[in-house]
KOLDO-347218 format. One line per field, with one value per residue (C-alpha): x, y, z; residue in one letter; residue number from 1. Coordinates in steps of 0.001 Angstrom, whole numbers, plus 524288, in hexadecimal, padded with zeros to 5 digits. Example, Ala and Ser with C-alpha at 12.3 -4.5 7.8 and 13.67 -1.06 7.14 Angstrom:
// KOLDO-347218
c1: c(8300C	83566)
c2: c(7EE6C	7FBDC)
c3: c(81E78	81BE4)
residu: c(a	s)
num: c(1	2)
//
This chain:
// KOLDO-347218
c1: c(141AF	14280	14D8D	145C1	14125	14EFE	153EA	149D8	14DDD	15C1B	15836	15092	15B0B	1654F	15C7D	15A0A	16896	16C39	167A2	15DF9	15390	155BB	15153	142B9	14052	134E4	1371D	12F0D	12197	11FDC	11965	12508	12EC9	12721	1280C	13649	13B4E	132B3	12E2E	120ED	11B5E	11B57	129BE	12CEF	1267C	12EE9	13AF6	13629	132AE	1408B	1465C	13DA6	141EA	1501F	14DFC	150B6	142B9	137E9	129BA	11FAE	11175	10D64	1166C	11F0D	12DAB	13833	146C5	14963	14C96	15ABE	15DF2	16A9E	16661	16621	15D97	16520	166DD	1667A	15B0D	15082	141F1	13801	13255	1236E	11E6F	10FE3	10489	0F68A	0EAEE	0E505	0DB54	0D823	0CEB5	0CF5E	0D61E	0DFF9	0E641	0ECF9	0F68C	100AC	10D46	116C0	123EC	13214	13C1F	14A41	15067	143FC	138D0	12C3A	1208A	11349	11230	105AD	10428	0F960	0F60A	0EEF2	0EB70	0F3F1	0F2D5	0F5C7	0F796	0F99C	0FF28	0F9CE	10112	0FC8E	10430	10369	10B74	0FF89	0FBAF	0EDCA	0EA13	0DE9D	0DBAF	0D5D0	0D222	0D7EA	0D0B2	0DBAD	0E529	0D94B	0DF29	0DDC9	0E8A7	0ECE5	0EF28	0F0B3	0E61C	0E7FB	0E1B6	0E1AB	0E676	0DB71	0DE51	0E42D	0E52D	0F1B5	0F601	0F7AD	0E945	0E5F6	0EDD1	0E652	0D92A	0DA95	0DE84	0D28A	0C91D	0CE0A	0D097	0C922	0D601	0DB98	0EA82	0EFE2	0FA73	1008C	10E5C	1125A	11C4B	11E09	117B2	119BA	1147A	10FDB	1123C	11B8D	11DF4	1101E	106D3	10634	0FFBB	106C6	1053B	10733	10AB4	107CB	10A1D	1011E	102CE	0F6CB	0E879	0DB3B	0CEED	0C4D2	0BA8C	0B7FE	0BE00	0B653	0BC2D	0B4FB	0BA7C	0C87C	0C6A7	0CA05	0CC7A	0D46B	0DF56	0EB00	0F55A	101D9	10DFB	1143B	10A89	10E68	119AB	110FF	105B1	10F15	11444	10642	10354	0F8D1	0FDAC	0F747	0FB95	108BF	1051D	1028A	10F91	11766	111BD	11366	1211F	124E6	11FEB	126C5	13391	1331F	13119	13C07	14517	14155	143F6	15118	15511	150D2	158A7	16586)
c2: c(5B556	5C080	5C183	5BAA8	5AFC4	5ADE1	5ACF9	5A277	59B39	59B4C	59719	58B61	5880A	587C7	57FC6	5759E	574BC	57323	5650F	567C4	5612D	55372	54F65	54D2A	555AD	55F19	56DA8	5746F	5790A	5860D	58B9C	587B0	58D50	59A11	59B8C	59753	59F8B	5AB79	5AB9B	5ABF1	59F75	5A498	5A849	59B4D	593EB	59B64	596DC	588DA	588B6	58D25	5827B	57862	57D39	57BFB	56E0C	57167	56DC1	564F0	568D8	55ED5	56284	570B3	575FF	56B20	56B44	560F2	55F95	557CE	54995	5459E	53E36	53952	53875	5443D	54635	54490	55092	552A8	5499F	54E86	54D59	5483E	5528F	553E3	558E5	55862	5512A	54DDB	5488D	53B65	53A85	543ED	5448D	54920	53C96	53959	53F75	5370F	53E24	53B8D	5433C	545AC	54328	5424C	53B86	5403E	53A17	532F4	53522	53B9F	53313	53412	52F9B	52D50	535B8	533F7	53F95	53C4F	5443E	54A89	541F9	54356	5376F	5378E	52E35	53223	52CB1	52BF6	52B0A	51C26	51AA0	517CA	51D46	52074	517CC	512EE	504DF	5063D	4FEC7	50405	4FF0F	50192	4F787	4F08A	4EF5D	4F3AA	4FAD8	50571	5134C	52103	52B56	534E6	53B27	54581	55349	55C5B	56815	572F8	56A51	56947	55ADC	55B49	55EDD	553A8	54A67	54E1B	54E8E	54123	53AC5	54071	53CF4	52F08	52B3B	5345A	5384B	54615	54738	55118	554CD	54FEF	55175	55059	5458C	5446E	546D3	53C01	5367B	52833	524EA	52F5A	52953	52B5E	53064	53E34	53D85	544E2	53DDB	545B4	53D8A	542A4	53D50	54158	53FB9	53E14	53EB7	540A4	53908	5426B	538CD	52E80	52EEC	537C4	53338	5264F	522EF	523F5	51F6B	5119E	50AAA	51436	50ED0	513B9	50A33	507E5	50C70	4FF93	4F8BE	5006D	4F7A7	4EBA2	4F203	4F621	4E837	4E347	4ED27	4F394	501A1	507AA	51395	51A06	52577	51C41	51566	52202	527FB	51BD0	518D7	526E1	52570	51871	51D73	529E5	52234	518D5	5244A	52A90	51DDE	51C3D	52A30	528DD	51C55	52279)
c3: c(92CBC	93657	94065	94B1A	94217	93D0A	94B02	94E35	941E2	94629	953E8	94EEC	944DE	94FA6	9587C	94DEC	94AE2	95933	959D8	964CD	95C7B	95733	94994	949D0	955D6	9559E	956C4	96165	95D21	95640	96265	96AC9	9610D	96023	96EF1	96FE1	964A4	96644	9582B	95187	94BD8	93DDE	93EB3	9453D	93A27	9307D	937E0	938AE	92A34	926F8	92F92	928EE	91B85	91FCE	92482	932C0	93686	93195	932A5	93721	9362F	936E3	94170	946AD	943BF	94586	94416	9379A	93A21	938AE	92C2B	92664	9182A	90F24	90336	8F67E	8EDFC	8DF5B	8DC40	8D305	8D5DB	8CC2B	8C322	8C319	8B614	8B8D7	8BF0D	8BB8D	8C313	8BFA3	8CAE6	8D5ED	8E15A	8EF81	8F3E1	8E95A	8DD53	8D310	8CA34	8BFA1	8C0E9	8B5C0	8BC52	8B830	8C0FF	8BF6C	8B35E	8AF51	8A5DF	8AA33	8AD9B	8B434	8C25D	8CA0F	8D648	8E05F	8E903	8F59E	90198	90C06	9183E	926D1	92FC2	93E73	9488E	955E8	961AF	96FD3	97C92	97C61	96FDE	967A2	95A5B	95608	94A75	9426F	93E9C	93114	924DC	91834	90C39	9026C	90866	90E46	91BCC	929DA	930CD	93A34	93599	93ADC	93951	92E41	9228D	91800	91A91	9168F	90DE3	91628	92234	92A02	929D0	9389E	939C5	930A9	93922	94566	93E8E	93860	94539	94BE4	940E8	93F45	94D7A	95684	95D0B	95BB4	95C14	965B8	95BFF	94F57	94A2C	93BEB	9394A	92A9C	91D73	9137B	906BD	90761	8F8ED	8F43D	8E6C8	8E1BB	8EC4A	8F1FB	8FF68	90A58	91761	923DF	92FCC	93D7C	94B1B	95631	964D7	96D42	9697D	96FD0	96CAB	96702	96236	957F6	94A63	9412C	9342F	93341	925C9	92AA7	938AF	93CE8	949A9	951FF	95A7D	9623D	95D4A	96545	95E01	96213	958F5	94CDC	94833	9497B	94245	9378F	93641	934F5	92A29	9326D	93129	92538	91DB7	91BE8	924C1	9300F	92DEE	92C66	938D9	9413D	93C4B	93F61	94D53	94F72	94990	951B5	95E36	95AFA	9583B	9652C	96C83	965D3	968F1	97725	978FD	974B0)
residu: c(m	g	p	k	t	a	k	v	y	e	t	l	r	t	l	l	a	s	g	e	y	a	p	g	d	k	l	p	s	e	r	t	l	v	d	q	l	g	i	g	r	t	a	l	r	q	v	l	a	r	l	v	a	e	g	a	l	e	v	h	g	r	s	s	y	r	i	p	g	a	v	s	v	t	a	p	e	g	l	e	p	w	q	i	h	g	e	r	d	i	y	d	n	k	w	v	r	l	q	l	w	d	v	e	p	p	g	m	e	r	f	e	h	h	v	v	r	l	q	h	v	a	i	t	a	v	l	d	d	q	d	r	v	l	m	l	w	r	y	r	f	v	p	q	q	w	g	w	e	l	p	g	g	i	v	d	a	g	e	d	p	a	e	t	a	q	r	e	v	t	e	e	t	g	w	r	p	k	s	v	e	h	v	v	t	y	q	p	m	v	g	m	v	d	s	p	h	e	i	y	v	g	h	g	a	e	r	v	g	d	p	t	d	l	e	e	a	g	h	v	e	w	v	p	l	a	d	i	p	g	l	m	a	r	g	q	l	m	g	s	g	t	l	v	a	l	l	h	i	l	a	s	r	e	k	a	r	t	t	a	s	r)
num: c(1	2	3	4	5	6	7	8	9	10	11	12	13	14	15	16	17	18	19	20	21	22	23	24	25	26	27	28	29	30	31	32	33	34	35	36	37	38	39	40	41	42	43	44	45	46	47	48	49	50	51	52	53	54	55	56	57	58	59	60	61	62	63	64	65	66	67	68	69	70	71	72	73	74	75	76	77	78	79	80	81	82	83	84	85	86	87	88	89	90	91	92	93	94	95	96	97	98	99	100	101	102	103	104	105	106	107	108	109	110	111	112	113	114	115	116	117	118	119	120	121	122	123	124	125	126	127	128	129	130	131	132	133	134	135	136	137	138	139	140	141	142	143	144	145	146	147	148	149	150	151	152	153	154	155	156	157	158	159	160	161	162	163	164	165	166	167	168	169	170	171	172	173	174	175	176	177	178	179	180	181	182	183	184	185	186	187	188	189	190	191	192	193	194	195	196	197	198	199	200	201	202	203	204	205	206	207	208	209	210	211	212	213	214	215	216	217	218	219	220	221	222	223	224	225	226	227	228	229	230	231	232	233	234	235	236	237	238	239	240	241	242	243	244	245	246	247	248	249	250	251	252	253	254	255	256	257	258	259	260	261	262)
//
């Protein structure tokens, strides 16, 4: 880092330590920080990358940064990971790869474990100004049931997941989100299946036409957030991505209400 970049680093480090931002708060946009700090965007990203590496910031999406959420639990130290001695394909196509991995848990004998590799997926909950979320009523033949789910799909090779999130909403619903914000990346079946799921929340959307992905499209509805607990109790919310996104929204709103009432 040059002298100016180092100075900006110290300025941001001091700001983050001052308590001006609460856990979970978003940092101003890169454009705002560039103007406020008088630094180029490339140099700013170097500073932000260092702060992320130090744990002072968390990155969400391509260029959105937050203060890490407050937690009371700490990760235990001194535990050993499993050793992976090799892997081999059993079946492979563009949708799914089935493998056998030669693994060795600490203190145990080696054995072969099945691993399923699926696609990288982005799922989006789009909210409007009436506390409604954009959803699809669809039939899924694997569980043989109807249910509500959020739009989403596969991240194409070289595609930014945020672009996937917006594209899939438009193709499946005919509505284009005004913006999307990354919430979390998770694995739905971490013990055996590798399929990163990116969850986004969007605010506002404009109608641009009819759905163009007829295979994925279903009945499109703006569903009141107040209905979500009841739909969950009835088993009408399908897919882990839908549940993760909606539970995040409900939890965030409850936290905001609790904080405001203090």
